Each structure stands twice: as C-alpha cells, then as structure tokens.
N, C-alpha and C positions, 0 to 999 in steps of 0.2 A: 795314536793309541796310547793310553796311559799305561805305563809299565809298573807292575806291582811285584815286589819280592816278598815272599813268605818264608820266614826263617825259623827253624826249630833248633835252639842251641844245644850243644853237647853238654854232658855232665860226667862226673866221676862214677864209673860203674862199680858195682859190688864185686870185689876180687874173687869171691868164691863161686860166682855164677859162671857158667859156660859162656864164652865170648861170642855172642851173636847179636844181631840187631833186628828187632821187629819193625815193620813199617809203622810209623806213628799214626795214631787214629785221629787225634784232635785236629791236626793240620789238614787232613783230607776232608774233614767235615767243614772246616773253615773255608777251604778252597771251593767247596760246592756252593758257597754263598757269595763268591766273587762272580759278578756278571761276566758273560762270555766276551763282552766287548773290551775287557781289560786283558792286557798281555801279562800272564801270571807265570812267575818262576818260583819253584820251591827248592829250598836248600835244607836238608836234614844234616846238620853239622856232624852228626855221628858217622855219616858215610860220605858226605860231600864237603867241599871247601867253599868258603864264602869269598866271593869276589867283591871286595868293597869298592872297587872302581867301576862296577857294572853301571850301565846307564838305566837307572830306575827312578821313578817319580815318587814312590811311596814304599815304605818298608813296614811289613807286619811281622811282629815277633810274637810267636806263640810258645808259651811255656806251660808244661804240665806239672813239673816237679819242683819242689822247693830248692833242691840242689842245682837246678838250672839257673837260678837267679843271678849268681855272681857272673857267670859267663854271659847271660842275657844282658846284664847292665853294661858289660864291656862292648858288646855288639851295638847296643843302642847308642852309647856314647860316641863310638866311631862313626856311625852313619850320621849322627847329628852334627859332628864336627865337619862332615862333608856336605852339610846343608840339606840332607835328605829328611823329610818328615817321617817320624817313626810312631807307629801305633802298637801298643802292647796289649796282649790279651791271653786268655787261657786260664786253666785251673789255678796255676800259681799266681796269676795276676789277681784273681779273686781272693785267694788266701792271704795275699800280701798287699792288698790294694793301698792301704795307708802308707806303707813304705815306698811303694812304686809310683804314687801320685806325683807327677812332676818330673819323673825320671825320663819319660818319653814325651813327645809332643802331645800324645793323647793316650788315655787308657780306656779300654773297652771291657766292661764287666757284664757277664751274662752270656746267653746263647745267641748265636749270630743269624739264625734263620728268620724267615718272614720279612725279608728285605732290610733287616737292620744293618748288616755290614755293607750292603749296597748303598744305603743312605750315608754311611760314614765316608765311603769312597767318593760319593757325589759331593760331599762337603769338602773333601780334599781338592777336588777339581775346581770348585767354586771359591777356593780360598777361605772357607768358613769352618775349618776343622775345629771342633771343640776340644777342650783339654780333658773332658771326661764324658763317656757315654755309659750311663748306668742303667742296665737292664737286669740288674741282679735280682733274682727271684721274680722277675716279670717274664715268665716263661712264654715262649711263642707257642702257638697251637701245635700239638704233636704231629698233626697232619702236614705241617709245613716242613718237617724234617724229611728230606729226600735222600737219595743215594749219595754216598761220599764220592768225592772226585779223585779216584785213585790213579788217574792218568798222569797226575803231577809227579808220581813217585818214579825214581830210577829203580825199577823192579829188580834188575840184575845185581843190585848191591845188597839186597836182603836175602842172601843165600848163605847157608852154613854147611861147609863140607859137601857142596854140590846139591844140597837140599834146599828148595825154595821155602821161605818162611811162610807161616800162615798169614792170611789177610784178616784184618780186624773189622768187625761189624758190631753195631749196637742195635738191639731190638727194642730197647726201652730206656727211659731216663728216670731219675728220681729213685729214692730208696726210703721205704717206710720204716726200716730199721735204723737205729741210732747207736751203733756200736761204739763203745767208749774210746777206742784208739783212732777212729775214722772221722774224716771231715766230709764224707760224701753227703750226709744229710744237710749240712750247711751249704754245700755247693749246689746240689741239684734239687733240694727240697725233700720233705718227708712224704710227699704224695707220689705214688707210683704212676708213671706216665708211659704206658705201653704204646708202641707204634702199631698201626694196623698190621695184622699178620700178612695180608696179601702184599703190602708194601715191602715188608722185610723179605718175604720170599722172592719177590721180583728183584730186589737188590742182590740177594745171594745168587740167584740164577745167572745174573749178569757178570759175576766175578769169575775170571778165568783162572781159578785156583780151586782145587778139590778140597783143600784144607783151610778151615776157618776157625777164628777165635771169636766167640760171642762174648764181648767185653762188658756185658750188662753187670751191674753191681751184684745182682742176685737173681737167679731164676727160681725163686721160691716165694714170690710176692703175690701172684695171682694164679691159682691153680688152673682155672679154665683157660686163661690166655696162654699159659705155658703149654698145656695139652694141645691147644689149637696150633700154637707155633710149631711144636714138634711134628704134628700131623702135616702141617703145610710144607715143612722143609724135607720131610722123609723122601718124597719122590726125586729130590735133587741129587741124592746119594753123596752129599757132601759129608766130609768127616770133620767134626768140630770139637773144640774144647770150650770150657766155660768155667765161670765161678760156680759156687754151690747151686745145686738143683734141689727142689723140694724133695724132702726125704720121705717119699711114699713109694711103695712097691710099684703101683700102676704108673706113676710119673717116671720113675727110673727106668722101667721097662720101655715106656714110650720113647724116652730119650735115647736109649740104646738102639731101638729100632730106627730112630731118626738120624743115626750116624754119630752119636756122641762117642768121642774117642777117649778123652780123659777129662777129669774135673779137678780144679783147684779147690781143695776142701780145707777149711780152717780146722786145725786141730789144737784145741785149747786145754785139754785135760786127758786123762787116761781112763775115761769112763766107758761103760758099756754102750752108751749112746753113740760115742764116736766109733767104737769097735763095730757096732751093728751097722752104722751108716756106711763105713768103708766096705764092710763085707757085702752089703746090698749092691753097692756100685760094682764091685769086682765080680760078684756073682753074675752080673749082667754083661760082663766083658768090658767094663769101663775102667780105665786106669785111674789112679788117684795120685795127685801131687799134693802133699800136705803143705799148707801155708801155716807156719808155726811162729807165733809171736813170743819172743823171749823178754823177760824182765817185768812181767806184770806183778802187782803187789802181793800175789799169793805164791810167788815162785822164789825159791832159793836155789843154790847150786845142786843139791840133791834132787830137787823136784825136776830140774832140767835134765839131769842124768836119767831119771826114771821115764821122762817123756821121750827121750831118744830111744831107750830100750823098748818102750811101748810101740813106737813107730816101726821098729824092726820086727817086733813080735807080730804085728798085724799085717805085715808085708806091704807097707806103703811102697808104691813104685818110685816116687821121687819125693824129696822134701826141700823146701826153701825156708831157711831160718832167717828171721828178721828181728832186730832189736826194736822194742817199742820206742817210737820216736814221737815227741810231743809237737806235732805239726800245728800251725795256727788253726784255731777254730774247731779242733777235735775236742770232744767232751773232756778227755783226760788232761788236755793242756791247761785249761783254766784251773783245774784242781792242783796240778803240779806247780803252776805259777804261784798260787796262793800259799802253797806249802814251802815255797822257796827251793824247789827241787830241780829246776832247770839250770843246767850248768852254763850254757852259752847259746847264742843264736848265730853261730858261724854256719851259714846255710850250705857252704861247701861240704860240711861234715854231716848234714842231715840226709844220709843215704840209706839209713836203717842197718848199716853195717858197723856203726860206731855208737857207743853210749854217750848220750848228750844230757842225761839227767841222773839224779840220785835214785837208784832202786830202793825199795823198802826193806828187803830182807838180805841184801848183800851190797858190797861196795861196787862202784862203777867198774873198778878194775876186775873184780871177780866176774861180773856179768860179761865183760868183754872176753874174759878167758872162756866162759861157758858158751859164748857164741861160737868161738873157734872149736871148742870141744864138740858142739853139736854137729857142725859141718864135718869135722874130721871123723867122728865116730859113726855117723850115719853112713857115710860113703867109704868106710874103711874096707869092708869086705867086697863091695861091688862099687867101683868108681862111678862118678856121675855120668861120664861119657858112655859107659856100658849100660847104665840104667836108661839113658836116653835112647840108645840103640835098640833096647828091648821094646820100649814104647813105640818106636818107629816101626819095628818089625810087626808089631801088633796092628798098626794102622794099615800097613801094606797088605797084611793078610786080609783085613776087613775089606779093603778095596778090591783085592783079587777075588774075594768071595762074591761081591756084588757087581763085578765087571767095571768098576769105576777107576781101576788102577791105570795110571799113565806112566810108562817107563821114563826114566830120568831124561834120556836124550830127546824124547818126544816132548816131554814137559818143558824142557829148556827151549826147544824150537817154538813151542806154542806160546810161551810166556814172553820171550824177548828175542 
C-alpha cells in the first residue's frame, strides 16, 4: 500500500490573538480526494510533530497562508534530501506559484476534486510525476465536492481550556465580490459556486460536533440559496458562525432561527450602515466579531482612534484588528507595487500584524503603533478572554434552550 503523508506547516501566530488552534479546512478537503487504497497520515505542525524518518512514499505539503511559505520550504527541502517525492499545493501555492515552481518535485494548482489528485498519485506510482499540474480556474463540477475527511484530524488537540473547537465546513466556493485587499476572487473565481443544499446538510449532520464554522467567503451572494441553506440546516440544531450574512431582516431572522451563533462582520467605517447592520444582528441574538482592517488610504491615526471608539459605542462583542497586507494577486497589491510602496517580501512577516508597506496618511511606524493602540484600547475595559467567555455563555444558553447542549464530560467522551 502506498503511504502518503499530508503536511500542514506551522507559522508565526498573531501575538494579540488568544492562543488556540482551529482544525485546518484545506487539508481535510484534500484528504477527501485521496483514494481509500492509500495509507494516509496527516500532520498539522501547529499541534503535531513531523517525523522526517517515517516510511512514506510521497509527501503532500498543503499551505494556506503566505507566512507558511518559509517553513514549508524547509519541510520540502528536508524530505527531498531524504529522497521522498514532494508535491506542493493549496492557496499559498496558487498565490506564489512562480516562486514555488521547482521548489518541490511537483506543484498542484487548483482544486483537487473530480479525480484530479487521484490522477497525480497514480502518476507517482507509475513513475510519471509531472513537475506541474495546472487546474487553476479550471474548476471541477461543484457536485463533485463531497464531505471533508475529518477522520485524519487528531481531534483531542483542537481544544482550548477544555472546550472543543468548531469544525469547519464550506457550503460554496467562489466570490462575485472583488474587495481591494483580498485575493479570493483571483483564487476561486468571480462566479459564485454554491454546493447543493442537501449535500451540505448531509455533511453537517454527519459531524459529531454541535458547533460549526461556515467558512464561505460570504453568505450574501445568492439570497434564495442562502434562505434554502438556513432552512435546511435548522432541524440539525447546530450552532454556527460565519462570515458576513446578507443584510436583510428576513435573512438575518432566518439565520438566527437556523442556529447562527455569531458573525465576522467587516467594519470599515463609522457609518450608520455599519451601525444598523450590527444592531440587526444583535437584535436577533447573533453576536458580532468585527473584522477591522487598519491602514487603508483613507485612514490616519485619528481615524483609527475614532473607529475603536465606534466599536465600543455600538457594543461589538469581539474585534480582530489586522494591518492591510499586500498579498500577491490582491487588487491593492498591484497598485502599491506600481507606487513603490511595498517595503519587502519577507513572507515570515506577512502575518497582518506587521506593517509591510508605506501607508498613505501616516508612516509605517505610526500605523504599527495604532495597531497596538486598537487592540489595547478595545480590550482595555473587558479583556479578550472575558468577551470570549460571554459569547460562549450565549451559545450554551441557546443550546440549553433547544435541547442540543452536551455537557463537557459527555462531549469529551463522544468526541474522542
């Protein structure tokens, strides 16, 4: 039996975030495309150690983040020194394909379903591995996207203070929006590709975890599909979080009824639009975590201070502050490169916690100071851990109300 090792490299975490690890989503989707006749081992280097001496026939290195690249290259080099063929793939591989071409024995670009990864592994067995498999923007039929293979995870390692982390699920791919700091449209295309609702519901029902993260880029792309999705998952009594939901009263109400726990909401200004959107979510019992991008061309230090005050005023439950980072193929990156504003491409430092470009209305040093100011002042009166505990208490209350709550000791026995 051919032995396959799937590795997810570690990276430098943002120091301001609470230290916990979510189970990675990309690798479990890749694993679902590895035929059962292969012996598959998964290593998430954030929680596992890599055994470079393990008896494996081929190594797959999956990378999502730009800041995983330096460690990923080290891992690839080590296995190649040992004579193991290495194939690299994932979001970071697509963003940095030119840089990574030739670093591994082969690079895979695109989505792995519809027998594509199986074909690559067959080439390995037959000694016909190509140096590049380019399926970029040649998307497989969305019906070929089945349930992720979560059995590869060491579930007991994705726990924070005794609480099991959410399981990640995607109900759609592609994003018709083309937001200036984001490379999502480049990666997954501008066409919204929703999975069939019954397929998503079936996958959710099979997950032995009551708490889910719907990692779709946006639940605001197709109103009817979103409403059908919420109706479909409502009977499961799952409690879920997501990125932004379509800001309509009926949609938000349906989301709450379907188990929405809280939403990551981009907060980009202090307008009544944002104020009303947050209020609508909270009025339906949905918590809000603000995703706040710092350093856009309209911001100076005073603007960032007003933005933090605004978040406190509208009673945002949590906030995550990120420094605008010019990742490859994001719309903003080409602009900044032409203007000579990118400071360096030390990918270790592309974590969104460090300034790597010249802001327009302040110096890099001032923006870095304002990044720390935002974190410190938002959490000054109520620490991050306490705010998280408050959100957790809310979800437990929701679960107790609908009878889906599983006490911690029973949950632990059920899960592992």
